[in-house]
Structure formats: C-alpha cells, structure tokens
C-alpha positions as CSV (number, residue, x, y, z in Angstrom):
1,X,31.5,-24.7,2.9
2,X,31.5,-24.7,-0.9
3,X,32.3,-21.3,-2.4
4,X,30.6,-19.9,-5.4
5,X,32.8,-17.0,-6.0
6,X,34.4,-13.8,-4.6
7,X,33.0,-10.4,-5.5
8,X,33.6,-6.8,-4.8
9,X,30.6,-4.6,-4.0
10,X,31.0,-1.0,-2.9
11,X,34.1,-1.0,-0.7
12,X,33.6,-4.6,0.5
13,X,35.0,-7.9,-0.6
14,X,32.5,-10.7,-0.2
15,X,32.7,-14.5,-0.3
16,X,29.5,-16.1,-1.5
17,X,28.2,-19.6,-0.9
18,X,25.6,-21.7,-2.7
19,X,24.1,-22.4,0.8
20,X,23.5,-18.8,1.7
21,X,21.1,-16.5,-0.2
22,X,22.6,-13.5,-1.9
23,X,20.8,-11.3,-4.4
24,X,23.1,-9.3,-6.7
25,X,20.2,-7.3,-8.0
26,X,19.9,-5.7,-4.6
27,X,23.3,-3.9,-4.9
28,X,21.5,-0.7,-5.7
29,X,19.4,-1.0,-2.6
30,X,22.5,-1.7,-0.5
31,X,24.2,1.3,-2.1
32,X,21.3,3.6,-1.1
33,X,21.1,2.1,2.4
34,X,24.8,2.7,3.0
35,X,24.4,6.3,2.0
36,X,21.4,6.6,4.4
37,X,23.6,5.3,7.2
38,X,26.2,8.0,6.6
39,X,23.5,10.6,6.3
40,X,22.2,9.7,9.8
41,X,25.6,10.0,11.5
42,X,25.1,13.6,12.6
43,X,21.7,12.8,14.1
44,X,23.3,10.6,16.7
45,X,26.5,12.5,17.4
46,X,28.3,9.3,18.3
47,X,29.5,6.1,16.8
48,X,26.4,4.0,15.7
49,X,25.6,0.6,17.1
50,X,24.1,-1.3,14.2
51,X,22.2,-4.5,13.8
52,X,22.2,-6.4,10.5
53,X,19.2,-8.6,11.1
54,X,18.6,-11.7,8.9
55,X,22.1,-10.9,7.7
56,X,22.7,-14.0,5.4
57,X,26.1,-13.3,3.9
58,X,26.6,-10.2,6.0
59,X,26.9,-8.0,3.0
60,X,24.9,-5.1,4.4
61,X,26.6,-5.0,7.8
62,X,30.0,-5.3,6.2
63,X,29.4,-2.5,3.8
64,X,27.9,-0.2,6.4
65,X,31.0,-0.6,8.5
66,X,33.5,-0.4,5.7
67,X,32.0,2.6,4.0
68,X,30.9,4.7,6.9
69,X,33.3,5.8,9.6
70,X,30.5,6.6,12.1
71,X,29.6,2.9,12.5
72,X,31.2,1.8,15.7
73,X,29.8,-1.8,16.2
74,X,27.9,-4.3,14.0
75,X,25.8,-7.2,15.3
76,X,25.2,-9.8,12.6
77,X,22.2,-11.9,13.3
78,X,20.8,-15.0,11.4
79,X,19.1,-18.2,12.5
80,X,20.9,-20.3,9.9
81,X,24.3,-21.7,10.9
82,X,25.7,-21.5,7.3
83,X,24.8,-17.8,7.1
84,X,26.5,-17.1,10.5
85,X,29.7,-18.8,9.3
86,X,29.7,-16.9,6.1
87,X,29.0,-13.5,7.8
88,X,31.8,-14.2,10.2
89,X,34.1,-15.0,7.3
90,X,33.1,-11.8,5.4
91,X,33.6,-9.7,8.5
92,X,37.1,-11.1,9.0
93,X,37.9,-10.8,5.2
94,X,37.1,-7.1,5.5
95,X,39.0,-6.7,8.7
96,X,36.1,-5.5,10.8
97,X,37.2,-5.1,14.4
98,X,34.1,-4.4,16.5
99,X,31.5,-6.9,15.6
100,X,29.8,-10.1,16.8
101,X,27.8,-12.8,15.0
102,X,24.7,-14.2,16.7
103,X,23.3,-17.4,15.4
104,X,19.7,-17.1,16.7
105,X,16.3,-15.8,15.7
106,X,16.3,-12.0,15.1
107,X,13.3,-11.5,17.4
108,X,14.9,-13.4,20.3
109,X,18.0,-11.2,19.8
110,X,16.2,-7.9,19.7
111,X,13.8,-8.6,22.5
112,X,16.7,-9.5,24.8
113,X,19.0,-6.6,23.8
114,X,18.5,-2.9,23.8
115,X,20.0,0.5,22.9
116,X,20.8,0.1,19.1
117,X,21.0,3.1,16.8
118,X,20.2,1.4,13.6
119,X,18.3,-1.9,13.0
120,X,18.3,-3.4,9.6
121,X,15.5,-5.8,8.7
122,X,15.9,-7.3,5.2
123,X,13.7,-10.4,5.0
124,X,12.4,-12.5,2.2
125,X,8.7,-11.3,2.0
126,X,7.1,-9.1,4.6
127,X,9.0,-7.4,7.5
128,X,5.9,-7.5,9.7
129,X,6.9,-10.4,12.0
130,X,10.0,-8.4,13.0
131,X,8.6,-4.9,13.5
132,X,7.6,-5.1,17.2
133,X,10.9,-6.5,18.3
134,X,12.9,-4.1,16.1
135,X,11.1,-1.0,17.5
136,X,11.2,-2.3,21.0
137,X,15.0,-2.6,20.8
138,X,15.4,1.2,20.7
139,X,15.6,3.1,24.0
140,X,14.7,6.7,23.2
141,X,15.3,6.9,19.4
142,X,16.8,5.0,16.5
143,X,16.7,4.4,12.8
144,X,14.7,1.5,11.4
145,X,15.5,0.3,7.9
146,X,13.1,-2.3,6.5
147,X,12.7,-4.0,3.2
148,X,9.5,-5.6,1.9
149,X,9.5,-7.9,-1.1
150,X,5.9,-9.0,-0.9
151,X,5.0,-6.1,-3.3
152,X,2.3,-8.2,-5.1
153,X,0.4,-8.4,-1.8
154,X,0.8,-4.7,-0.9
155,X,0.0,-3.6,-4.5
156,X,-3.4,-5.4,-4.6
157,X,-2.7,-8.6,-6.6
158,X,-3.6,-10.6,-3.4
159,X,-6.1,-8.4,-1.5
160,X,-7.1,-11.1,1.0
161,X,-3.5,-11.6,2.0
162,X,-3.0,-7.9,2.4
163,X,-6.0,-7.7,4.6
164,X,-4.8,-10.6,6.6
165,X,-1.2,-9.5,7.0
166,X,-1.5,-5.7,7.1
167,X,-5.1,-5.2,8.2
168,X,-5.5,-3.0,5.1
169,X,-7.3,-3.1,1.7
170,X,-5.1,-2.3,-1.3
171,X,-6.1,-1.1,-4.8
172,X,-4.6,-2.7,-7.9
173,X,-4.4,0.4,-10.1
174,X,-1.9,2.7,-11.8
175,X,-0.5,4.1,-8.5
176,X,-0.6,0.8,-6.6
177,X,3.1,1.0,-5.7
178,X,2.5,4.2,-3.8
179,X,-0.5,2.9,-2.0
180,X,1.5,-0.3,-1.2
181,X,4.3,1.8,0.4
182,X,1.7,3.8,2.3
183,X,0.1,0.6,3.6
184,X,3.5,-0.6,4.8
185,X,4.3,2.8,6.4
186,X,0.9,2.7,8.1
187,X,1.8,-0.7,9.6
188,X,5.1,0.9,11.0
189,X,3.1,3.8,12.5
190,X,0.7,1.5,14.2
191,X,3.4,-0.8,15.7
192,X,5.5,2.3,16.7
193,X,2.5,4.1,18.4
194,X,1.7,1.0,20.4
195,X,5.2,1.2,21.9
196,X,5.0,4.9,22.4
197,X,7.2,5.9,19.5
198,X,6.6,8.5,16.8
199,X,7.7,7.7,13.3
200,X,9.3,10.1,10.8
201,X,9.9,8.7,7.3
202,X,13.2,9.9,5.9
203,X,13.1,8.0,2.6
204,X,10.5,5.7,1.0
205,X,11.5,3.8,-2.1
206,X,9.7,1.5,-4.6
207,X,12.1,-0.2,-7.1
208,X,12.2,-3.4,-9.0
209,X,10.6,-6.0,-6.8
210,X,10.9,-4.3,-3.4
211,X,9.9,-1.5,-1.1
212,X,12.4,0.2,1.2
213,X,11.7,2.5,4.1
214,X,14.1,4.4,6.4
215,X,12.2,5.5,9.5
216,X,13.4,7.6,12.4
217,X,11.7,6.6,15.7
218,X,11.5,8.7,18.8
219,X,9.8,8.0,22.1
220,X,6.9,10.3,22.9
221,X,3.1,10.0,23.2
222,X,2.5,13.3,21.4
223,X,4.5,12.2,18.4
224,X,2.8,8.8,18.3
225,X,-0.6,10.4,18.4
226,X,0.2,12.8,15.6
227,X,1.4,9.9,13.4
228,X,-1.8,7.9,14.0
229,X,-3.8,11.0,13.0
230,X,-2.2,10.8,9.6
231,X,-3.7,7.4,8.9
232,X,-6.6,7.3,6.5
233,X,-7.9,6.1,3.2
234,X,-7.5,6.8,-0.5
235,X,-10.7,6.6,-2.7
236,X,-10.2,5.9,-6.4
237,X,-12.7,6.1,-9.3
238,X,-11.7,3.7,-12.0
239,X,-14.2,5.3,-14.4
240,X,-12.9,8.8,-14.5
241,X,-9.6,8.5,-12.5
242,X,-10.7,10.9,-9.8
243,X,-9.2,10.3,-6.4
244,X,-9.7,11.6,-2.9
245,X,-8.1,10.9,0.5
246,X,-9.4,11.3,4.0
247,X,-7.8,11.0,7.4
248,X,-9.2,8.9,10.2
249,X,-12.0,8.7,11.2
250,X,-13.0,8.5,7.5
251,X,-16.4,9.1,5.9
252,X,-16.0,7.1,2.8
253,X,-18.2,7.9,-0.2
254,X,-19.7,5.1,-2.3
255,X,-19.9,7.1,-5.5
256,X,-17.5,9.5,-7.2
257,X,-18.9,13.1,-7.0
258,X,-17.4,13.8,-10.4
259,X,-18.9,11.0,-12.6
260,X,-21.1,8.9,-10.4
261,X,-18.8,5.9,-10.7
262,X,-18.2,3.5,-7.8
263,X,-15.3,4.4,-5.6
264,X,-12.6,1.8,-4.7
265,X,-11.0,2.4,-1.3
266,X,-7.4,1.6,-0.1
267,X,-6.5,1.7,3.6
268,X,-6.0,2.3,6.3
269,X,-2.6,3.7,5.2
270,X,-0.2,6.5,6.0
271,X,-1.1,9.8,4.3
272,X,1.7,11.9,5.7
273,X,5.1,12.8,4.2
274,X,7.2,9.9,2.8
275,X,10.5,11.8,2.4
276,X,12.6,14.3,4.3
277,X,14.1,16.7,1.8
278,X,17.2,17.6,4.0
279,X,18.0,13.9,4.4
280,X,17.7,13.4,0.6
281,X,20.0,16.3,-0.1
282,X,22.6,15.0,2.4
283,X,22.4,11.5,0.7
284,X,23.0,13.2,-2.7
285,X,26.0,15.1,-1.3
286,X,27.6,11.9,0.1
287,X,26.8,10.0,-3.1
288,X,29.0,12.5,-5.0
289,X,32.0,11.3,-3.0
290,X,31.4,7.6,-3.6
291,X,32.5,5.5,-6.5
292,X,29.4,3.3,-6.8
293,X,28.6,1.7,-10.2
294,X,25.1,3.0,-9.6
295,X,26.2,6.5,-8.6
296,X,24.3,8.4,-11.4
297,X,21.2,6.3,-11.1
298,X,21.1,6.9,-7.4
299,X,21.5,10.7,-7.9
300,X,18.6,10.7,-10.4
301,X,16.4,8.7,-8.0
302,X,17.1,11.0,-5.1
303,X,16.6,14.1,-7.3
304,X,13.1,12.9,-8.3
305,X,12.3,12.2,-4.6
306,X,13.3,15.7,-3.8
307,X,10.8,17.0,-6.3
308,X,7.9,14.9,-5.0
309,X,8.6,15.5,-1.3
310,X,5.9,17.7,0.1
311,X,3.4,16.8,-2.7
312,X,-0.1,15.3,-2.1
313,X,-0.6,11.6,-2.2
314,X,-1.0,9.7,-5.5
315,X,0.2,10.5,-9.0
316,X,-1.3,10.6,-12.5
317,X,-0.2,8.1,-15.2
318,X,-0.4,10.2,-18.3
319,X,-0.8,7.2,-20.5
320,X,-3.8,6.1,-18.4
321,X,-5.3,9.5,-18.5
322,X,-4.8,9.7,-22.3
323,X,-6.5,6.3,-22.7
324,X,-9.5,7.6,-20.8
325,X,-9.6,10.8,-22.8
326,X,-9.0,8.9,-26.1
327,X,-6.1,11.1,-26.9
328,X,-2.4,10.6,-27.5
329,X,-0.2,11.0,-24.5
330,X,1.3,14.5,-24.4
331,X,4.9,15.4,-24.5
332,X,6.0,14.9,-20.9
333,X,8.0,18.1,-20.3
334,X,5.5,20.3,-22.1
335,X,2.7,18.8,-20.1
336,X,4.5,19.6,-16.8
337,X,5.1,23.2,-18.0
338,X,1.5,23.6,-19.0
339,X,0.2,22.4,-15.6
340,X,2.7,24.6,-13.9
341,X,1.6,27.6,-15.9
342,X,-1.9,27.1,-14.5
343,X,-0.5,27.7,-11.0
344,X,-0.3,24.1,-9.9
345,X,2.6,22.4,-8.2
346,X,3.8,19.5,-10.3
347,X,6.7,17.0,-10.2
348,X,7.9,13.7,-11.5
349,X,7.6,10.6,-9.3
350,X,10.1,7.8,-8.8
351,X,7.2,5.4,-8.5
352,X,6.5,5.3,-12.2
353,X,7.8,6.8,-15.4
354,X,5.5,9.1,-17.5
355,X,3.6,10.0,-14.4
356,X,3.2,13.3,-12.5
357,X,2.5,14.2,-9.0
358,X,0.5,17.4,-8.5
359,X,-1.9,19.3,-6.3
360,X,-4.2,19.5,-9.4
361,X,-7.3,17.3,-9.6
362,X,-8.1,15.0,-12.5
363,X,-10.2,17.8,-14.1
364,X,-7.3,20.2,-14.4
365,X,-4.9,17.4,-15.4
366,X,-7.3,16.4,-18.2
367,X,-7.7,20.0,-19.4
368,X,-3.9,20.2,-19.7
369,X,-4.1,17.6,-22.5
370,X,-5.8,20.3,-24.7
C-alpha cells in the first residue's frame, strides 16, 4: 500500500494512503464528535461499545478510543479492502487493544450484530441507506452519530432529489441550512419510530459542506409517538419574509396573511428541539481540557448553540431583511439589544452569521430597524 504521509490529529497518529479517502477539512467535525463521545460517557455508566461505520482510514474510531477513556471496544467496518487494511494499521499504530476490523457492508454488519452504544455513520452523501440498520442495532438505547454531505439536496438546490430521497420538500432561502437539518432530523424520527424508538437530538450542526447530528435513541412507543407529533411544515413568504410553522396534520395556507404573497412550504420536517443545553455545556467543559487546534472555534460554536437552544424554528438574516426594507443593515449587537428591550427572546445562530433567532415575528424584527 503506497503511503501519502503520516499525520497527527487530536491524540492520534494516522497513516494515510492515496487509495483510501481522508478529508483533512473534517478535522473540526471529528474534534466535535470526540467531545460528544466523552459527554455521553455518564449516560451509559459503562465502557462504550462503538462502531465506526464506513471507517475508511479509521480516523474517527481511533480518535474516539485514544481520547476517551470510556470507549471499551471499537468495531471498524468498511466494504473496501484497502480501507480495512489501513484502519487495521492505524489501530495498531495507536496501540488500540480492544478492537476488530470487519471488511463487509455496514448494513450487513449492523443487521447481524446488536447491543452497540454508539454507531457512527459517516458516508459520502446521504446517511439514509444506513439509518434502518443503525437504529435496529441498538437494544434499548444508544447514540447515533450521522453525517450528511448532500447539503445541496437538503437545502433546496435539487428539490426533486430531496423529495425522492427524503420524502420532503425543501426551500432554497436564507435559512435553508436549518430547514435542511430539520428535514434530515425528520427522516431520523420516522425511521426511529418505525422501529419503536424515540429520538432526542443532543446536537445538530451545519458547517462547511456537511450536517452533523448526535441523536440519543430509546425504545418506547410513547416516546416514538411524541417525536412523530413534532413533525410538520414551515411556510415562508419570499415577498415579505414572514414565516409560520405547523405541526402534523398541517393546514397549509396558500397566501401569506401579512402581505398576500404566495407561501412556499418546506416539509415534512422536525420542528422540535435540535440541541440539549446540558449536553452542550458538558462538551464545552471537556473541550477546555483538550489541546485541539480548533479548541476556541469549538467553544464559540457550542456557545452559540447554547444561545439558540430552546428558541423557535428559523432565523432572520439581517442583510436580507434590510434589503426588503431598503435600509442599511443595522449594527448587529445594537439590533439584538433593541429587540431584547422590546421583551423578545433573541440569540445568534450558528447556521449563519449576521442572523438572529427570536420569538419575534417579521413585523417586530422590521420595526427594530428604526
């Protein structure tokens, strides 16, 4: 196997090969994921049995085991022989003791094995083909970590593909990344409920070219039903930027009640909470003890997510609002203060800079430009 180079990432040493895909730009995602593993340790009260699905070089599984003492065993799974050989080499290089490399399709592995605590699904494109087997591999509960890089589909650039793949209609607008994450979360809820699992979203991230979700799954018909009740639609008026959301079964309006413009609808998607504030705070605490290159960037991201947790769906792009009002964009901090002084909750959002999340409607947001 021809080597490209050897690198250090986090606490791991990795050998890379031209024959096996490795994306150095995903280091930040792997950092955040490793923090999430440690933050979950207390939930299980035992050493975690972890699956690194579609493992490629094995970077994630190796880092999870090296950086988190609660990881007891790692299963590396990839269908490509070159990837399996490289994952084996990286596991040995980092002196992992309790692991095994499985050269097979991840769905075959998950359908024939049970009882994992953490299943990592990090594919190229959509994670949908692996959701059923991943969720079915848990017995009573477990953590599902999924990555989606088909963001153009989820964000509305290819609406027919989104309808075909996710059974949902996207909207290509200023908050399309949030609707994309909610469409993906909605797919997780539907798959989980069909297998009698409830889903609780601990962290939902949109960054660069990918979406990342950490989802705690627990068996129970009641939890599954409650999750399904949180599916619905977002209605957006491109004329005045008004937006509404309705849970299932929806009664969708054709016209915006504010200006009479034609509503665009996104969904079905998940309208519930995308973050768990206690989980975010635990990740921030652990991050302070790490020496990641991205340490301060991670803390800033998690801090913003803390702000937006518990807030209503969608956010307002202040540049977009200013364009509609034919005014200059306001000073960001003073705008937040002004909206807060009116009694509204307001926060930043990690989805987009110069955007705010608030329980105020477009009318009050617009009036704060005065």
